N, CA, C and O of each residue as an XYZ file, in Angstrom:
912
protein
N       0.822     -1.209      0.000
C       0.000      0.000      0.000
C       0.855      1.257      0.000
O       0.504      2.270     -0.605
N       2.009      1.166      0.708
C       2.891      2.339      0.734
C       3.390      2.643     -0.661
O       3.371      3.792     -1.101
N       3.849      1.580     -1.375
C       4.362      1.810     -2.720
C       3.286      2.347     -3.644
O       3.546      3.244     -4.446
N       2.072      1.802     -3.536
C       1.002      2.279     -4.391
C       0.729      3.756     -4.173
O       0.493      4.503     -5.123
N       0.764      4.170     -2.918
C       0.524      5.587     -2.619
C       1.624      6.443     -3.208
O       1.372      7.512     -3.765
N       2.867      5.953     -3.076
C       3.996      6.703     -3.635
C       3.888      6.764     -5.148
O       4.105      7.814     -5.753
N       3.546      5.618     -5.765
C       3.448      5.568     -7.219
C       2.382      6.520     -7.734
O       2.593      7.206     -8.733
N       1.236      6.568     -7.059
C       0.166      7.481     -7.466
C       0.635      8.916     -7.376
O       0.379      9.714     -8.277
N       1.328      9.255     -6.284
C       1.847     10.614     -6.133
C       2.821     10.946     -7.247
O       2.794     12.042     -7.806
N       3.700      9.969     -7.572
C       4.699     10.207     -8.610
C       4.033     10.425     -9.958
O       4.394     11.349    -10.687
N       3.074      9.592    -10.293
C       2.379      9.731    -11.572
C       1.696     11.088    -11.661
O       1.753     11.741    -12.703
N       1.052     11.517    -10.584
C       0.398     12.820    -10.580
C       1.405     13.945    -10.742
O       1.146     14.923    -11.443
N       2.544     13.807    -10.097
C       3.576     14.838    -10.202
C       4.109     14.925    -11.617
O       4.339     16.018    -12.132
N       4.307     13.768    -12.252
C       4.795     13.773    -13.633
C       3.775     14.400    -14.562
O       4.125     15.197    -15.433
N       2.513     14.042    -14.378
C       1.464     14.580    -15.245
C       1.301     16.080    -15.078
O       0.882     16.771    -16.007
N       1.629     16.581    -13.904
C       1.425     18.001    -13.626
C       2.553     18.876    -14.131
O       2.462     20.103    -14.075
N       3.626     18.253    -14.629
C       4.775     19.080    -15.002
C       5.347     18.713    -16.359
O       6.551     18.473    -16.449
N       4.548     18.656    -17.423
C       5.072     18.264    -18.728
C       6.083     19.253    -19.268
O       6.990     18.857    -20.000
N       5.958     20.520    -18.931
C       6.882     21.519    -19.463
C       8.280     21.322    -18.913
O       9.268     21.585    -19.599
N       8.361     20.867    -17.693
C       9.682     20.676    -17.081
C      10.448     19.597    -17.810
O      11.666     19.698    -17.958
N       9.738     18.535    -18.282
C      10.409     17.415    -18.915
C      10.927     17.773    -20.293
O      11.676     16.993    -20.882
N      10.560     18.901    -20.816
C      11.027     19.301    -22.124
C      12.381     19.961    -22.103
O      12.863     20.412    -23.142
N      13.015     20.030    -20.928
C      14.324     20.655    -20.847
C      15.327     19.881    -21.666
O      15.179     18.677    -21.873
N      16.346     20.572    -22.130
C      17.382     19.936    -22.934
C      18.149     18.916    -22.125
O      18.415     19.116    -20.939
N      18.516     17.778    -22.798
C      19.318     16.753    -22.126
C      20.699     17.274    -21.807
O      21.402     16.697    -20.978
N      21.099     18.350    -22.448
C      22.416     18.904    -22.201
C      22.403     19.986    -21.151
O      23.247     20.881    -21.176
N      21.470     19.924    -20.231
C      21.372     20.945    -19.186
C      22.655     21.034    -18.387
O      23.318     20.022    -18.158
N      23.005     22.217    -17.969
C      24.216     22.429    -17.209
C      24.104     21.807    -15.833
O      23.013     21.680    -15.278
N      25.252     21.422    -15.289
C      25.281     20.726    -14.003
C      24.714     21.583    -12.877
O      24.184     21.059    -11.898
N      24.828     22.911    -13.019
C      24.370     23.772    -11.932
C      22.891     24.113    -12.036
O      22.362     24.827    -11.185
N      22.219     23.616    -13.064
C      20.792     23.842    -13.188
C      20.049     22.862    -12.279
O      20.511     21.739    -12.075
N      18.901     23.278    -11.732
C      18.139     22.360    -10.872
C      17.621     21.179    -11.672
O      17.360     21.293    -12.869
N      17.476     20.044    -11.000
C      16.948     18.860    -11.661
C      15.489     19.063    -12.034
O      14.748     19.749    -11.331
N      15.088     18.470    -13.135
C      13.670     18.477    -13.493
C      12.915     17.603    -12.504
O      13.511     16.826    -11.758
N      11.601     17.741    -12.509
C      10.775     16.921    -11.629
C      10.999     15.445    -11.934
O      11.088     14.626    -11.020
N      11.088     15.107    -13.213
C      11.309     13.714    -13.607
C      12.610     13.180    -13.027
O      12.649     12.068    -12.499
N      13.678     13.970    -13.124
C      14.972     13.509    -12.616
C      14.969     13.406    -11.093
O      15.620     12.528    -10.528
N      14.240     14.300    -10.430
C      14.145     14.208     -8.972
C      13.417     12.938     -8.553
O      13.799     12.277     -7.587
N      12.362     12.608     -9.293
C      11.617     11.383     -9.010
C      12.511     10.166     -9.192
O      12.520      9.261     -8.358
N      13.258     10.149    -10.279
C      14.167      9.035    -10.547
C      15.232      8.941     -9.469
O      15.531      7.851     -8.980
N      15.802     10.068     -9.101
C      16.859     10.055     -8.086
C      16.341      9.526     -6.761
O      16.967      8.659     -6.151
N      15.200     10.040     -6.307
C      14.685      9.627     -5.007
C      14.299      8.148     -4.987
O      14.541      7.456     -3.998
N      13.707      7.669     -6.063
C      13.314      6.266     -6.106
C      14.512      5.336     -6.254
O      14.477      4.204     -5.771
N      15.568      5.796     -6.913
C      16.773      4.967     -7.046
C      17.555      4.886     -5.740
O      18.359      3.972     -5.555
N      17.325      5.832     -4.838
C      18.004      5.844     -3.542
C      17.196      5.145     -2.457
O      17.647      5.050     -1.316
N      16.017      4.659     -2.796
C      15.130      4.058     -1.803
C      15.597      2.658     -1.396
O      16.202      1.955     -2.205
N      15.324      2.239     -0.146
C      15.607      0.862      0.273
C      14.504     -0.112     -0.124
O      14.571     -1.293      0.216
N      13.483      0.375     -0.845
C      12.369     -0.470     -1.253
C      12.548     -0.941     -2.690
O      12.771     -0.134     -3.593
N      12.451     -2.238     -2.895
C      12.628     -2.831     -4.218
C      11.649     -2.240     -5.220
O      12.034     -1.933     -6.348
N      10.381     -2.073     -4.827
C       9.360     -1.569     -5.754
C       9.707     -0.174     -6.268
O       9.470      0.141     -7.434
N      10.270      0.662     -5.387
C      10.633      2.007     -5.821
C      11.854      1.985     -6.730
O      11.939      2.784     -7.662
N      12.787      1.096     -6.482
C      13.930      0.935     -7.386
C      13.457      0.522     -8.778
O      13.931      1.052     -9.783
N      12.519     -0.428     -8.833
C      11.992     -0.871    -10.117
C      11.201      0.242    -10.804
O      11.219      0.360    -12.029
N      10.511      1.052    -10.011
C       9.805      2.201    -10.583
C      10.802      3.182    -11.199
O      10.567      3.707    -12.287
N      11.907      3.427    -10.507
C      12.948      4.300    -11.060
C      13.450      3.764    -12.386
O      13.656      4.530    -13.327
N      13.648      2.456    -12.472
C      14.125      1.848    -13.723
C      13.113      2.010    -14.846
O      13.491      2.229    -15.997
N      11.835      1.905    -14.523
C      10.815      2.091    -15.558
C      10.816      3.529    -16.066
O      10.611      3.768    -17.256
N      11.045      4.484    -15.171
C      11.106      5.888    -15.568
C      12.363      6.189    -16.377
O      12.330      6.983    -17.316
N      13.464      5.554    -16.010
C      14.703      5.724    -16.773
C      14.519      5.186    -18.186
O      14.927      5.820    -19.160
N      13.900      4.009    -18.291
C      13.678      3.419    -19.613
C      12.814      4.333    -20.476
O      13.068      4.476    -21.672
N      11.809      4.945    -19.888
C      10.955      5.867    -20.634
C      11.740      7.087    -21.102
O      11.593      7.526    -22.242
N      12.581      7.634    -20.214
C      13.377      8.806    -20.566
C      14.360      8.492    -21.693
O      14.514      9.273    -22.631
N      15.018      7.343    -21.588
C      15.969      6.941    -22.634
C      15.239      6.690    -23.943
O      15.751      7.027    -25.010
N      14.045      6.101    -23.875
C      13.265      5.833    -25.078
C      12.848      7.088    -25.819
O      12.648      7.066    -27.033
N      12.717      8.190    -25.080
C      12.367      9.470    -25.719
C      13.581     10.161    -26.313
O      13.452     11.196    -26.967
N      14.762      9.593    -26.088
C      15.969     10.161    -26.665
C      16.653     11.193    -25.807
O      17.659     11.771    -26.220
N      16.127     11.441    -24.608
C      16.764     12.400    -23.712
C      17.605     11.686    -22.679
O      17.236     10.626    -22.173
N      18.748     12.287    -22.373
C      19.598     11.657    -21.353
C      20.330     12.733    -20.577
O      21.048     13.560    -21.141
N      20.132     12.701    -19.277
C      20.798     13.643    -18.392
C      21.773     12.898    -17.496
O      21.663     11.687    -17.308
N      22.731     13.640    -16.945
C      23.747     13.016    -16.094
C      23.124     12.268    -14.923
O      23.671     11.259    -14.479
N      22.005     12.739    -14.422
C      21.372     12.082    -13.287
C      20.968     10.649    -13.613
O      20.915      9.801    -12.722
N      20.682     10.372    -14.889
C      20.327      9.009    -15.258
C      21.510      8.065    -15.084
O      21.337      6.923    -14.659
N      22.714      8.538    -15.410
C      23.909      7.725    -15.154
C      24.057      7.460    -13.658
O      24.330      6.335    -13.239
N      23.875      8.497    -12.871
C      24.006      8.348    -11.418
C      22.987      7.354    -10.877
O      23.311      6.520    -10.032
N      21.747      7.447    -11.372
C      20.698      6.546    -10.901
C      20.982      5.108    -11.326
O      20.845      4.184    -10.524
N      21.374      4.916    -12.581
C      21.682      3.571    -13.052
C      22.880      2.977    -12.313
O      22.928      1.775    -12.051
N      23.832      3.824    -11.985
C      24.985      3.333    -11.228
C      24.560      2.882     -9.833
O      24.988      1.829     -9.362
N      23.720      3.679     -9.173
C      23.225      3.262     -7.854
C      22.480      1.930     -7.948
O      22.632      1.063     -7.088
N      21.679      1.776     -8.996
C      20.819      0.601     -9.103
C      21.593     -0.646     -9.519
O      21.261     -1.745     -9.076
N      22.612     -0.502    -10.358
C      23.393     -1.668    -10.752
C      24.309     -2.130     -9.620
O      24.836     -3.241     -9.651
N      24.494     -1.252     -8.606
C      25.271     -1.600     -7.416
C      24.373     -1.785     -6.186
O      24.867     -1.818     -5.059
N      23.055     -1.905     -6.399
C      22.128     -1.998     -5.266
C      22.442     -3.212     -4.389
O      22.272     -4.359     -4.803
N      22.899     -2.934     -3.185
C      23.211     -4.001     -2.252
C      24.636     -4.493     -2.302
O      25.041     -5.295     -1.460
N      25.419     -4.024     -3.286
C      26.835     -4.401     -3.357
C      27.688     -3.204     -2.934
O      28.097     -3.106     -1.777
N      27.951     -2.302     -3.870
C      28.706     -1.096     -3.513
C      27.809      0.007     -2.963
O      28.243      0.820     -2.147
N      26.560      0.030     -3.411
C      25.581      0.995     -2.879
C      24.707      0.267     -1.882
O      23.744     -0.402     -2.257
N      25.039      0.397     -0.627
C      24.331     -0.347      0.416
C      23.531      0.578      1.319
O      24.007      1.634      1.734
N      22.318      0.162      1.610
C      21.507      0.806      2.637
C      21.394     -0.209      3.770
O      20.784     -1.267      3.615
N      21.986      0.127      4.902
C      22.132     -0.835      5.994
C      21.129     -0.534      7.096
O      20.982      0.612      7.521
N      20.435     -1.582      7.560
C      19.479     -1.450      8.643
C      20.052     -1.928      9.955
O      21.269     -2.006     10.123
N      19.187     -2.241     10.866
C      19.618     -2.690     12.179
C      20.392     -3.997     12.088
O      20.061     -4.886     11.302
N      21.420     -4.090     12.905
C      22.221     -5.301     12.928
C      23.088     -5.479     11.702
O      23.621     -6.563     11.468
N      23.237     -4.418     10.911
C      24.073     -4.501      9.715
C      23.414     -5.176      8.536
O      24.081     -5.476      7.546
N      22.106     -5.426      8.617
C      21.392     -6.078      7.519
C      21.284     -5.134      6.324
O      20.882     -3.980      6.472
N      21.645     -5.632      5.139
C      21.559     -4.835      3.916
C      20.118     -4.840      3.423
O      19.566     -5.894      3.106
N      19.517     -3.665      3.360
C      18.097     -3.552      3.029
C      17.825     -3.574      1.531
O      16.716     -3.899      1.108
N      18.824     -3.232      0.730
C      18.568     -3.049     -0.709
C      19.333     -4.049     -1.568
O      19.786     -3.705     -2.660
N      19.482     -5.286     -1.086
C      20.160     -6.315     -1.889
C      19.137     -6.923     -2.849
O      18.425     -7.867     -2.506
N      19.078     -6.352     -4.078
C      18.056     -6.725     -5.054
C      18.714     -7.163     -6.367
O      18.938     -6.325     -7.240
N      19.028     -8.457     -6.528
C      19.636     -8.911     -7.785
C      18.812     -8.588     -9.022
O      19.377     -8.279    -10.071
N      17.478     -8.654     -8.921
C      16.658     -8.353    -10.094
C      16.754     -6.888    -10.485
O      16.674     -6.560    -11.669
N      16.924     -6.005     -9.516
C      17.128     -4.588     -9.805
C      18.469     -4.403    -10.511
O      18.556     -3.680    -11.503
N      19.503     -5.049    -10.005
C      20.826     -4.942    -10.626
C      20.806     -5.519    -12.046
O      21.441     -4.979    -12.952
N      20.080     -6.607    -12.223
C      19.981     -7.224    -13.549
C      19.346     -6.263    -14.555
O      19.856     -6.101    -15.664
N      18.246     -5.632    -14.178
C      17.566     -4.712    -15.086
C      18.410     -3.467    -15.343
O      18.429     -2.953    -16.462
N      19.105     -2.981    -14.320
C      19.985     -1.827    -14.514
C      21.107     -2.173    -15.486
O      21.478     -1.346    -16.319
N      21.649     -3.380    -15.391
C      22.700     -3.809    -16.313
C      22.171     -3.871    -17.745
O      22.859     -3.478    -18.687
N      20.955     -4.362    -17.895
C      20.351     -4.408    -19.235
C      20.187     -3.007    -19.813
O      20.505     -2.763    -20.977
N      19.684     -2.083    -18.980
C      19.452     -0.730    -19.474
C      20.753     -0.007    -19.800
O      20.798      0.795    -20.732
N      21.797     -0.278    -19.054
C      23.095      0.314    -19.387
C      23.566     -0.162    -20.757
O      24.187      0.592    -21.506
N      23.267     -1.413    -21.076
C      23.595     -1.907    -22.404
C      22.802     -1.224    -23.492
O      23.313     -0.996    -24.588
N      21.558     -0.895    -23.200
C      20.721     -0.164    -24.162
C      21.258      1.247    -24.362
O      21.306      1.743    -25.487
N      21.661      1.890    -23.275
C      22.245      3.236    -23.376
C      23.484      3.176    -24.263
O      23.648      4.000    -25.163
N      24.353      2.205    -24.011
C      25.434      1.880    -24.937
C      26.552      2.896    -25.096
O      27.276      2.856    -26.091
N      26.711      3.799    -24.151
C      27.764      4.805    -24.245
C      29.027      4.344    -23.527
O      29.027      3.324    -22.838
N      30.099      5.109    -23.697
C      31.338      4.797    -22.994
C      31.145      4.893    -21.485
O      31.713      4.107    -20.727
N      30.337      5.867    -21.052
C      30.055      5.997    -19.619
C      29.328      4.768    -19.093
O      29.622      4.282    -18.000
N      28.374      4.266    -19.878
C      27.639      3.066    -19.476
C      28.577      1.862    -19.403
O      28.480      1.051    -18.482
N      29.470      1.748    -20.361
C      30.433      0.639    -20.367
C      31.324      0.687    -19.128
O      31.601     -0.348    -18.520
N      31.770      1.883    -18.753
C      32.634      2.027    -17.587
C      31.924      1.577    -16.312
O      32.534      0.942    -15.451
N      30.636      1.904    -16.188
C      29.865      1.482    -15.014
C      29.749     -0.034    -14.991
O      29.907     -0.650    -13.937
N      29.474     -0.645    -16.141
C      29.348     -2.095    -16.215
C      30.655     -2.794    -15.859
O      30.649     -3.824    -15.185
N      31.762     -2.239    -16.309
C      33.062     -2.842    -15.998
C      33.319     -2.842    -14.501
O      33.842     -3.813    -13.956
N      32.952     -1.751    -13.836
C      33.120     -1.693    -12.382
C      32.175     -2.661    -11.680
O      32.547     -3.305    -10.700
N      30.950     -2.756    -12.192
C      29.980     -3.662    -11.577
C      30.437     -5.112    -11.679
O      30.202     -5.906    -10.768
N      31.085     -5.454    -12.777
C      31.553     -6.823    -12.965
C      32.584     -7.258    -11.949
O      32.758     -8.453    -11.713
N      33.269     -6.304    -11.344
C      34.305     -6.633    -10.357
C      33.722     -7.089     -9.031
O      34.382     -7.818     -8.290
N      32.508     -6.679     -8.717
C      31.933     -6.962     -7.390
C      30.696     -7.853     -7.449
O      30.254     -8.365     -6.420
N      30.135     -8.042     -8.638
C      28.895     -8.819     -8.745
C      29.166    -10.318     -8.592
O      30.141    -10.839     -9.134
N      28.291    -11.004     -7.847
C      28.435    -12.435     -7.605
C      27.259    -13.256     -8.118
O      27.369    -14.474     -8.258
N      26.141    -12.604     -8.399
C      24.943    -13.320     -8.800
C      24.972    -13.661    -10.295
O      25.077    -12.760    -11.127
N      24.880    -14.956    -10.648
C      24.919    -15.338    -12.065
C      23.879    -14.639    -12.928
O      24.170    -14.260    -14.063
N      22.657    -14.461    -12.398
C      21.609    -13.839    -13.197
C      21.966    -12.398    -13.579
O      21.610    -11.929    -14.660
N      22.663    -11.711    -12.692
C      23.084    -10.345    -12.978
C      24.268    -10.353    -13.936
O      24.312     -9.566    -14.882
N      25.218    -11.232    -13.693
C      26.405    -11.306    -14.543
C      26.042    -11.695    -15.973
O      26.665    -11.221    -16.923
N      25.055    -12.541    -16.126
C      24.617    -12.916    -17.468
C      24.151    -11.688    -18.248
O      24.518    -11.514    -19.410
N      23.348    -10.839    -17.614
C      22.868     -9.621    -18.278
C      24.010     -8.636    -18.479
O      24.090     -7.974    -19.514
N      24.887     -8.538    -17.497
C      26.022     -7.631    -17.588
C      26.929     -8.012    -18.763
O      27.392     -7.144    -19.503
N      27.176     -9.308    -18.928
C      28.003     -9.777    -20.045
C      27.323     -9.506    -21.382
O      27.979     -9.109    -22.345
N      26.022     -9.716    -21.443
C      25.284     -9.401    -22.669
C      25.458     -7.932    -23.043
O      25.684     -7.600    -24.207
N      25.351     -7.066    -22.054
C      25.466     -5.630    -22.310
C      26.879     -5.255    -22.743
O      27.057     -4.476    -23.680
N      27.869     -5.800    -22.073
C      29.254     -5.502    -22.451
C      29.539     -5.941    -23.887
O      30.242     -5.253    -24.627
N      28.993     -7.082    -24.270
C      29.210     -7.555    -25.632
C      28.539     -6.695    -26.684
O      28.964     -6.678    -27.839
N      27.491     -5.980    -26.292
C      26.723     -5.184    -27.259
C      27.164     -3.735    -27.367
O      26.697     -3.013    -28.248
N      28.062     -3.293    -26.477
C      28.491     -1.894    -26.499
C      29.765     -1.764    -27.323
O      30.786     -2.343    -26.953
N      29.739     -1.029    -28.419
C      30.949     -0.852    -29.228
C      31.931      0.087    -28.540
O      31.536      0.985    -27.797
N      33.205     -0.134    -28.797
C      34.242      0.721    -28.233
C      35.417      0.764    -29.206
O      35.637     -0.177    -29.969
N      36.170      1.864    -29.172
C      37.342      1.977    -30.039
C      38.391      0.937    -29.669
O      39.061      0.386    -30.543
N      38.531      0.671    -28.380
C      39.474     -0.328    -27.889
C      38.740     -1.272    -26.950
O      38.342     -0.887    -25.850
N      38.566     -2.503    -27.392
C      37.793     -3.470    -26.611
C      38.649     -4.327    -25.686
O      38.145     -5.271    -25.077
N      39.939     -4.009    -25.572
C      40.826     -4.849    -24.763
C      40.349     -4.958    -23.317
O      40.362     -6.040    -22.730
N      39.930     -3.830    -22.751
C      39.474     -3.837    -21.366
C      38.170     -4.623    -21.218
O      37.981     -5.347    -20.240
N      37.278     -4.476    -22.192
C      36.011     -5.211    -22.150
C      36.255     -6.709    -22.268
O      35.672     -7.495    -21.521
N      37.109     -7.105    -23.198
C      37.406     -8.530    -23.381
C      38.044     -9.102    -22.119
O      37.693    -10.199    -21.684
N      38.980     -8.361    -21.531
C      39.621     -8.827    -20.303
C      38.602     -9.025    -19.189
O      38.692     -9.987    -18.426
N      37.631     -8.116    -19.091
C      36.599     -8.231    -18.056
C      35.698     -9.438    -18.306
O      35.357    -10.163    -17.371
N      35.314     -9.656    -19.562
C      34.467    -10.793    -19.909
C      35.169    -12.107    -19.563
O      34.567    -13.004    -18.973
N      36.437    -12.210    -19.933
C      37.200    -13.426    -19.654
C      37.385    -13.615    -18.153
O      37.296    -14.735    -17.651
N      37.643    -12.522    -17.438
C      37.834    -12.612    -15.982
C      36.569    -13.105    -15.297
O      36.628    -13.968    -14.421
N      35.431    -12.561    -15.692
C      34.162    -12.994    -15.101
C      33.895    -14.456    -15.439
O      33.511    -15.243    -14.573
N      34.103    -14.812    -16.708
C      33.877    -16.189    -17.117
C      34.775    -17.159    -16.375
O      34.315    -18.209    -15.927
N      36.053    -16.823    -16.239
C      37.005    -17.698    -15.551
C      36.700    -17.816    -14.065
O      36.937    -18.862    -13.461
N      36.178    -16.750    -13.480
C      35.877    -16.782    -12.051
C      34.863    -17.869    -11.743
O      34.961    -18.544    -10.719
N      33.882    -18.041    -12.634
C      32.896    -19.105    -12.432
C      33.410    -20.447    -12.955
O      33.098    -21.498    -12.394
N      34.198    -20.407    -14.030
C      34.738    -21.639    -14.600
C      35.622    -22.364    -13.580
O      35.601    -23.591    -13.485
N      36.391    -21.590    -12.826
C      37.325    -22.171    -11.864
C      36.695    -22.410    -10.489
O      37.382    -22.829     -9.557
N      35.410    -22.148    -10.361
C      34.731    -22.343     -9.086
C      34.247    -23.786     -8.970
O      34.351    -24.566     -9.917
N      33.714    -24.131     -7.795
C      33.179    -25.471     -7.590
C      31.867    -25.682     -8.332
O      31.448    -26.818     -8.555
N      31.212    -24.570     -8.719
C      29.932    -24.649     -9.408
C      29.967    -23.818    -10.695
O      29.402    -22.725    -10.739
N      30.626    -24.326    -11.739
C      30.616    -23.607    -13.020
C      29.187    -23.373    -13.481
O      28.335    -24.250    -13.332
N      28.917    -22.204    -14.035
C      27.547    -21.822    -14.379
C      27.373    -21.787    -15.895
O      28.081    -21.060    -16.591
N      26.425    -22.577    -16.401
C      26.188    -22.646    -17.844
C      25.742    -21.307    -18.417
O      26.155    -20.936    -19.516
N      24.904    -20.579    -17.683
C      24.365    -19.316    -18.199
C      25.451    -18.252    -18.299
O      25.497    -17.503    -19.275
N      26.324    -18.179    -17.301
C      27.423    -17.220    -17.338
C      28.382    -17.556    -18.477
O      28.815    -16.670    -19.214
N      28.712    -18.847    -18.618
C      29.618    -19.258    -19.692
C      29.043    -18.934    -21.062
O      29.752    -18.432    -21.934
N      27.763    -19.219    -21.255
C      27.122    -18.937    -22.544
C      27.103    -17.445    -22.833
O      27.365    -17.026    -23.960
N      26.794    -16.640    -21.820
C      26.773    -15.187    -22.014
C      28.168    -14.665    -22.360
O      28.307    -13.774    -23.198
N      29.198    -15.216    -21.721
C      30.568    -14.788    -22.008
C      30.962    -15.158    -23.436
O      31.565    -14.355    -24.148
N      30.620    -16.368    -23.847
C      30.926    -16.808    -25.213
C      30.211    -15.926    -26.230
O      30.816    -15.497    -27.213
N      28.934    -15.655    -26.001
C      28.175    -14.808    -26.928
C      28.715    -13.385    -26.975
O      28.744    -12.764    -28.038
N      29.143    -12.867    -25.828
C      29.695    -11.509    -25.779
C      30.988    -11.432    -26.584
O      31.210    -10.472    -27.322
N      31.835    -12.444    -26.441
C      33.086    -12.458    -27.207
C      32.799    -12.554    -28.709
O      33.490    -11.929    -29.513
N      31.790    -13.330    -29.084
C      31.426    -13.425    -30.494
C      30.932    -12.074    -31.020
O      31.271    -11.685    -32.138
N      30.140    -11.364    -30.230
C      29.630    -10.058    -30.655
C      30.769     -9.083    -30.917
O      30.776     -8.374    -31.924
N      31.732     -9.056    -30.000
C      32.881     -8.157    -30.164
C      33.700     -8.561    -31.382
O      34.124     -7.705    -32.159
N      33.924     -9.853    -31.550
C      34.698    -10.332    -32.707
C      33.998     -9.974    -34.012
O      34.658     -9.642    -34.998
N      32.678    -10.039    -34.027
C      31.931     -9.692    -35.230
C      32.089     -8.237    -35.614
O      32.156     -7.910    -36.799
N      32.150     -7.354    -34.617
C      32.321     -5.925    -34.907
C      33.764     -5.590    -35.272
O      34.021     -4.745    -36.130
N      34.713     -6.275    -34.599
C      36.124     -5.933    -34.769
C      36.835     -6.769    -35.829
O      38.010     -6.544    -36.119
N      36.123     -7.727    -36.400
C      36.763     -8.588    -37.393
C      37.675     -9.628    -36.776
O      38.592    -10.118    -37.436
N      37.438     -9.972    -35.519
C      38.242    -10.988    -34.842
C      38.558    -10.584    -33.420
O      38.129     -9.534    -32.943
N      39.320    -11.437    -32.748
C      39.753    -11.171    -31.380
C      41.275    -11.163    -31.343
O      41.925    -12.071    -31.859
N      41.826    -10.142    -30.735
C      43.284    -10.023    -30.662
C      43.832    -10.450    -29.310
O      45.047    -10.525    -29.127
N      42.953    -10.728    -28.370
C      43.371    -11.090    -27.015
C      43.501    -12.611    -26.905
O      42.519    -13.335    -27.076
N      44.705    -13.088    -26.622
C      44.939    -14.533    -26.531
C      44.110    -15.168    -25.422
O      43.661    -16.307    -25.548
N      43.912    -14.432    -24.344
C      43.135    -14.978    -23.230
C      41.705    -15.310    -23.633
O      41.092    -16.218    -23.072
N      41.174    -14.577    -24.603
C      39.828    -14.851    -25.075
C      39.769    -16.223    -25.740
O      38.810    -16.969    -25.543
N      40.783    -16.554    -26.520
C      40.819    -17.868    -27.164
C      40.955    -18.982    -26.130
O      40.292    -20.015    -26.223
N      41.820    -18.758    -25.147
C      41.992    -19.765    -24.103
C      40.688    -19.981    -23.347
O      40.359    -21.108    -22.979
N      39.953    -18.911    -23.117
C      38.678    -19.062    -22.411
C      37.690    -19.862    -23.252
O      37.012    -20.751    -22.736
N      37.605    -19.551    -24.538
C      36.689    -20.278    -25.414
C      37.018    -21.775    -25.433
O      36.120    -22.616    -25.397
N      38.299    -22.093    -25.490
C      38.695    -23.507    -25.474
C      38.394    -24.152    -24.120
O      38.064    -25.337    -24.054
N      38.507    -23.375    -23.046
C      38.208    -23.937    -21.722
C      36.728    -24.258    -21.589
O      36.357    -25.228    -20.927
N      35.873    -23.439    -22.220
C      34.443    -23.728    -22.218
C      34.159    -24.957    -23.076
O      33.373    -25.823    -22.691
N      34.798    -25.028    -24.231
C      34.616    -26.163    -25.126
C      34.946    -27.478    -24.429
O      34.277    -28.488    -24.649
N      35.966    -27.465    -23.596
C      36.416    -28.691    -22.932
C      35.979    -28.755    -21.470
O      36.395    -29.650    -20.734
N      35.149    -27.817    -21.055
C      34.805    -27.699    -19.642
C      33.576    -28.479    -19.218
O      32.975    -29.194    -20.020
N      33.205    -28.338    -17.945
C      32.088    -29.107    -17.366
C      30.734    -28.447    -17.600
O      29.988    -28.170    -16.661
N      30.434    -28.200    -18.873
C      29.188    -27.520    -19.209
C      28.280    -28.452    -20.007
O      28.716    -29.491    -20.503
N      27.019    -28.065    -20.120
C      26.093    -28.859    -20.925
C      26.534    -28.803    -22.385
O      27.263    -27.901    -22.797
N      26.083    -29.775    -23.148
C      26.526    -29.906    -24.534
C      26.238    -28.649    -25.343
O      27.070    -28.235    -26.151
N      25.077    -28.036    -25.142
C      24.707    -26.857    -25.932
C      25.698    -25.714    -25.735
O      26.017    -25.003    -26.689
N      26.184    -25.530    -24.516
C      27.145    -24.459    -24.243
C      28.484    -24.786    -24.888
O      29.111    -23.912    -25.485
N      28.928    -26.034    -24.775
C      30.209    -26.430    -25.369
C      30.169    -26.322    -26.890
O      31.142    -25.907    -27.519
N      29.036    -26.699    -27.471
C      28.895    -26.575    -28.919
C      28.863    -25.112    -29.357
O      29.351    -24.763    -30.432
N      28.287    -24.269    -28.516
C      28.285    -22.822    -28.844
C      29.703    -22.290    -28.862
O      30.054    -21.497    -29.735
N      30.528    -22.714    -27.911
C      31.930    -22.295    -27.896
C      32.646    -22.788    -29.158
O      33.464    -22.073    -29.736
N      32.329    -24.015    -29.578
C      32.945    -24.559    -30.802
C      32.565    -23.723    -32.020
O      33.405    -23.445    -32.876
N      31.301    -23.326    -32.095
C      30.841    -22.516    -33.217
C      31.601    -21.196    -33.284
O      32.006    -20.762    -34.363
N      31.794    -20.563    -32.137
C      32.502    -19.275    -32.106
C      33.967    -19.481    -32.516
O      34.510    -18.696    -33.293
N      34.593    -20.516    -32.003
C      35.987    -20.802    -32.343
C      36.117    -21.063    -33.844
O      37.013    -20.522    -34.492
N      35.230    -21.884    -34.396
C      35.280    -22.171    -35.827
C      35.066    -20.921    -36.660
O      35.709    -20.745    -37.695
N      34.154    -20.039    -36.209
C      33.927    -18.798    -36.928
C      35.156    -17.892    -36.904
O      35.452    -17.218    -37.891
N      35.860    -17.875    -35.796
C      37.079    -17.064    -35.702
C      38.167    -17.626    -36.600
O      38.926    -16.867    -37.204
N      38.253    -18.943    -36.696
C      39.256    -19.551    -37.571
C      38.995    -19.223    -39.032
O      39.921    -18.929    -39.787
N      37.711    -19.276    -39.430
C      37.354    -19.001    -40.826
C      37.621    -17.531    -41.148
O      38.210    -17.213    -42.182
N      37.193    -16.651    -40.271
C      37.345    -15.209    -40.526
C      38.755    -14.720    -40.283
O      39.148    -13.669    -40.788
N      39.528    -15.483    -39.505
C      40.892    -15.049    -39.215
C      41.831    -15.346    -40.362
O      43.021    -15.043    -40.280
């Protein structure tokens, strides 16, 4: 009921201020935030999962309209780190905002944004994220963001993939996402120049994964051989 009341208030506030939302995405840092950006900021800072998800829905709408303000980066960064680097701690040290589904959706949206700033946030998130469902989306996004130099992205993809590969519980979904991400980058760049990427692909091919994942690694390796 609390969230519903907040959501109704937010919707009314948005409807009451259409002129504010027409501000340029290139607004200066010293200008006050629009009502929309204030709503996004406050909901992204909330310890309530429903409000975090509401912030993500508003961010997606803003990005879909083609407008992007610096506050959206800040909000997405808070949400992709919800419960990891961005912690809201309650009594007894309990983390109130540990929401893997929120982090997963934020990672997806950063991939849609697709800028260098978004890539940098994803790279940092990959260093601290432990949940396979989030890492799978994060790897998908990293593979879809073009960059002039993909060495750092490839290194991050391989590092994340190896972290699970060398664990007691190798994860098929993480491995598949890593393989697909490497294929996406190779397709844009005309191949892979990082030797570690090849070693990772071969480790998946010969690793403790289901047949479909191992065959996917074989397909990527064969494609690199043909195109190389």
